[in-house]
C-alpha positions as CSV (number, residue, x, y, z in Angstrom):
1,X,77.9,-7.3,-54.0
2,X,76.2,-7.0,-50.7
3,X,74.6,-3.9,-49.5
4,X,74.1,-3.3,-45.7
5,X,70.5,-2.8,-44.9
6,X,70.1,-0.1,-42.4
7,X,66.9,-0.5,-40.3
8,X,64.6,2.5,-40.3
9,X,61.9,2.9,-37.5
10,X,58.3,4.0,-38.2
11,X,58.2,6.4,-35.3
12,X,54.5,7.5,-35.8
13,X,53.4,3.9,-35.6
14,X,55.5,3.2,-32.6
15,X,54.0,6.2,-30.8
16,X,50.5,5.1,-31.7
17,X,51.1,1.6,-30.2
18,X,52.5,3.1,-27.0
19,X,49.5,5.4,-26.6
20,X,47.1,2.6,-27.3
21,X,48.8,0.4,-24.7
22,X,48.6,3.2,-22.1
23,X,45.0,3.9,-23.0
24,X,43.9,0.2,-22.6
25,X,45.8,-0.1,-19.4
26,X,44.2,3.1,-18.1
27,X,40.7,2.0,-19.1
28,X,41.2,-1.3,-17.3
29,X,42.4,0.5,-14.2
30,X,39.5,2.9,-14.4
31,X,37.1,0.1,-14.8
32,X,38.5,-1.8,-11.8
33,X,38.4,1.4,-9.7
34,X,34.8,2.0,-10.8
35,X,33.7,-1.5,-9.8
36,X,35.4,-1.2,-6.5
37,X,33.8,2.2,-5.9
38,X,30.4,0.8,-6.9
39,X,30.7,-2.2,-4.6
40,X,32.0,0.0,-1.7
41,X,29.0,2.3,-2.0
42,X,26.5,-0.5,-2.1
43,X,28.1,-2.2,0.9
44,X,27.9,1.1,2.7
45,X,24.2,1.5,1.8
46,X,23.5,-2.1,2.9
47,X,25.2,-1.4,6.3
48,X,22.9,1.6,6.8
49,X,19.9,-0.5,6.0
50,X,20.9,-3.2,8.4
51,X,21.4,-0.5,11.1
52,X,18.0,1.0,10.3
53,X,19.6,4.3,9.4
54,X,17.3,4.9,6.5
55,X,18.2,8.6,5.9
56,X,21.9,7.7,5.3
57,X,20.8,4.6,3.3
58,X,18.7,6.8,1.0
59,X,21.5,9.3,0.6
60,X,24.0,6.6,-0.3
61,X,21.7,4.7,-2.6
62,X,20.9,7.9,-4.4
63,X,24.6,8.6,-4.9
64,X,25.0,5.0,-6.2
65,X,22.1,5.4,-8.6
66,X,23.4,8.7,-9.9
67,X,27.0,7.5,-10.4
68,X,26.2,4.0,-11.7
69,X,22.7,4.1,-13.3
70,X,23.4,0.9,-15.3
71,X,25.7,-0.8,-12.8
72,X,25.5,-4.3,-11.5
73,X,23.4,-3.2,-8.5
74,X,21.0,-1.0,-10.5
75,X,17.9,-3.1,-10.0
76,X,18.6,-4.1,-6.4
77,X,19.2,-0.5,-5.3
78,X,15.8,0.5,-6.7
79,X,14.2,-2.1,-4.4
80,X,16.4,-1.0,-1.5
81,X,15.5,2.7,-2.2
82,X,11.7,2.0,-2.1
83,X,12.1,0.0,1.1
84,X,14.2,2.7,2.8
85,X,11.7,5.4,1.8
86,X,8.8,3.3,3.0
87,X,10.5,2.7,6.3
88,X,11.3,6.4,6.7
89,X,7.6,7.2,6.2
90,X,8.0,8.7,2.7
91,X,5.2,6.6,1.5
92,X,4.3,8.8,-1.4
93,X,7.8,8.4,-2.9
94,X,7.9,4.7,-2.1
95,X,4.6,4.3,-4.0
96,X,6.1,6.1,-7.0
97,X,9.2,4.0,-6.9
98,X,7.3,0.7,-6.6
99,X,4.9,1.7,-9.4
100,X,7.7,2.5,-11.7
101,X,9.6,-0.7,-10.8
102,X,6.6,-2.9,-11.5
103,X,6.0,-1.3,-14.9
104,X,9.6,-1.5,-16.0
105,X,10.6,-4.8,-14.5
106,X,7.6,-7.1,-14.8
107,X,9.9,-10.3,-14.9
108,X,12.3,-9.4,-12.2
109,X,12.6,-12.3,-9.6
110,X,11.7,-9.9,-6.8
111,X,9.0,-7.9,-8.5
112,X,6.4,-9.4,-6.1
113,X,8.0,-7.3,-3.4
114,X,7.5,-4.2,-5.4
115,X,3.8,-5.0,-5.9
116,X,3.5,-5.7,-2.2
117,X,5.2,-2.5,-1.2
118,X,3.0,-0.6,-3.7
119,X,-0.1,-1.8,-2.0
120,X,1.3,-1.2,1.5
121,X,2.3,2.3,0.5
122,X,-1.3,3.0,-0.5
123,X,-2.4,1.7,2.9
124,X,0.0,3.8,4.8
125,X,-1.1,6.9,3.0
126,X,-4.7,6.0,3.9
127,X,-3.7,5.4,7.5
128,X,-1.8,8.8,7.7
129,X,-4.8,10.7,6.5
130,X,-5.9,11.4,10.0
131,X,-7.7,14.7,9.5
132,X,-7.5,17.6,11.8
133,X,-6.9,15.6,15.0
134,X,-4.1,13.5,13.6
135,X,-5.6,10.4,15.1
136,X,-8.8,8.4,15.2
137,X,-10.7,5.6,13.4
138,X,-9.7,4.5,9.9
139,X,-13.3,4.6,9.0
140,X,-13.4,8.3,9.4
141,X,-10.7,8.8,6.7
142,X,-10.6,9.1,3.0
143,X,-12.6,6.3,1.5
144,X,-11.0,6.8,-1.9
145,X,-7.5,6.2,-0.5
146,X,-8.7,3.1,1.4
147,X,-10.3,1.7,-1.8
148,X,-7.0,2.3,-3.7
149,X,-5.1,0.4,-1.0
150,X,-7.6,-2.5,-1.1
151,X,-7.5,-2.7,-4.8
152,X,-3.7,-2.6,-5.0
153,X,-3.2,-5.3,-2.3
154,X,-5.9,-7.4,-4.1
155,X,-3.9,-7.1,-7.4
156,X,-0.8,-8.2,-5.5
157,X,-2.5,-11.3,-4.1
158,X,-4.0,-12.2,-7.5
159,X,-0.6,-12.0,-9.3
160,X,1.5,-13.6,-6.6
161,X,-0.7,-16.1,-4.6
162,X,2.4,-17.9,-3.2
163,X,4.5,-14.8,-2.3
164,X,6.1,-14.7,1.1
165,X,4.3,-11.4,1.7
166,X,0.8,-12.8,1.1
167,X,-0.1,-13.2,4.8
168,X,0.7,-9.7,5.7
169,X,-1.2,-8.3,2.7
170,X,-4.2,-10.5,3.6
171,X,-4.2,-9.2,7.2
172,X,-4.0,-5.6,5.9
173,X,-6.9,-6.2,3.5
174,X,-9.1,-7.5,6.4
175,X,-8.4,-4.2,8.3
176,X,-9.2,-2.2,5.2
177,X,-12.4,-4.1,4.5
178,X,-13.7,-3.5,8.0
179,X,-12.8,0.2,7.9
180,X,-14.4,0.7,4.5
181,X,-17.6,-1.1,5.7
182,X,-17.8,1.1,8.8
183,X,-17.3,4.2,6.7
184,X,-20.4,3.2,4.8
185,X,-22.3,3.1,8.1
186,X,-21.0,6.5,9.1
187,X,-22.4,7.9,5.8
188,X,-25.7,6.0,6.5
189,X,-25.8,7.6,9.9
190,X,-25.4,11.0,8.2
191,X,-28.4,10.3,6.0
192,X,-30.5,9.0,9.0
193,X,-29.9,12.3,10.8
194,X,-31.6,13.9,7.9
195,X,-34.4,11.4,7.5
196,X,-33.0,10.3,4.1
197,X,-34.0,6.7,4.8
198,X,-33.6,5.5,1.2
199,X,-30.0,6.7,1.0
200,X,-29.3,5.2,4.5
201,X,-30.7,1.8,3.4
202,X,-28.6,1.9,0.2
203,X,-25.4,2.4,2.2
204,X,-26.3,-0.5,4.5
205,X,-26.9,-2.7,1.5
206,X,-23.4,-1.8,0.2
207,X,-22.0,-3.2,3.4
208,X,-24.1,-6.3,3.1
209,X,-23.2,-7.0,-0.5
210,X,-19.6,-5.9,-0.7
211,X,-18.1,-6.5,2.7
212,X,-19.1,-10.0,3.9
213,X,-17.6,-11.2,7.2
214,X,-16.9,-7.8,8.7
215,X,-17.9,-6.8,12.2
216,X,-20.2,-4.1,10.8
217,X,-22.6,-6.6,9.2
218,X,-24.9,-6.7,12.2
219,X,-25.0,-2.9,12.4
220,X,-25.8,-2.7,8.7
221,X,-28.9,-4.9,9.4
222,X,-29.9,-2.5,12.2
223,X,-29.7,0.4,9.8
224,X,-31.9,-1.6,7.3
225,X,-34.4,-2.5,10.0
226,X,-34.8,1.1,11.0
227,X,-34.8,2.4,7.5
228,X,-37.5,0.0,6.3
229,X,-39.6,0.8,9.3
230,X,-39.4,4.5,8.5
231,X,-40.2,3.8,4.8
232,X,-43.2,1.6,5.6
233,X,-41.8,-1.6,4.2
234,X,-42.8,-4.2,6.8
235,X,-41.8,-7.3,4.7
236,X,-38.3,-6.0,4.1
237,X,-38.0,-5.0,7.7
238,X,-39.0,-8.5,8.8
239,X,-36.4,-10.1,6.5
240,X,-33.7,-7.9,7.9
241,X,-34.7,-8.6,11.4
242,X,-34.8,-12.4,10.7
243,X,-31.2,-12.1,9.3
244,X,-30.1,-10.2,12.4
245,X,-31.6,-12.7,14.8
246,X,-30.2,-15.7,12.9
247,X,-26.7,-14.4,12.1
248,X,-26.0,-12.1,15.1
249,X,-28.0,-13.3,18.1
250,X,-25.6,-11.6,20.4
251,X,-26.2,-8.1,18.9
252,X,-26.9,-5.4,21.5
253,X,-30.3,-4.7,20.1
254,X,-31.3,-8.3,20.9
255,X,-30.1,-8.3,24.5
256,X,-33.6,-8.5,26.0
257,X,-34.6,-11.4,23.8
258,X,-36.6,-9.2,21.5
259,X,-35.4,-6.5,19.1
260,X,-35.2,-3.1,20.7
261,X,-34.8,-0.1,18.5
262,X,-31.6,1.9,19.4
263,X,-33.4,5.2,18.9
264,X,-33.5,7.2,22.1
265,X,-34.4,10.9,21.6
266,X,-35.4,12.6,18.4
267,X,-33.3,15.6,19.3
268,X,-30.2,13.7,20.1
269,X,-29.2,12.1,16.8
270,X,-25.7,11.3,17.9
271,X,-27.1,8.8,20.4
272,X,-29.7,7.2,18.1
273,X,-27.6,4.2,17.1
274,X,-25.8,2.6,20.0
275,X,-24.4,-0.4,18.3
276,X,-22.4,0.9,15.4
277,X,-18.8,-0.1,15.7
278,X,-17.4,3.4,15.3
279,X,-19.2,4.5,18.5
280,X,-17.7,1.8,20.6
């Protein structure tokens, strides 16, 4: 005897399957939309960078970073942000961005650029520290900032000797070295105004020992010659004069063929030294 089997549906299971299908489909759609949105934002930011509209580029990149902190453009947008901030003269923030990137991404293929921009941001901050007048010689600005820039660029060159940014970093270091050397002579002049000849000689020796090849080397020898003369050290004075005649025969103090002291009038200290680079 056969019994007819009447099929019974497991309605809860069926509903669960339908909900799961809808959820998976929705997630897939949501993920696709997210990817398209992320790409669109990044392309928009890239367009602003190409057009040198750094304010809009920063705004768009910050939106992208906020919405997709772990997205496929996460690392690149950090590099783009520091570049945009650097180009918009926000060097303090660019420095912070570059410093963070170098610490967190030491093996990134473009980490050399972050190191380079870190050093250049230090340099720009040094350059911007123009004092009350807002302009003038780099040698008159904060020596500490200049030294920080010099050290940061030196670290970059040491880490990445074959980087494409090496030449620009080297040129900037030459400018910095010259400015830092002349700053030492400005301080030496300050001491000479006060008859502090030992301190003046020490500053000139810093230039001689730590900044070879700079234009201020000849002027440093003049400071030494005058300092040793005032201190009653004829042998040291003779050695400094010999170095000046040998290495800088075209120096202004040797124009007549013999060394002529640049001292003019005891009561006019600002005219005592004619040949220092910062007075030219």
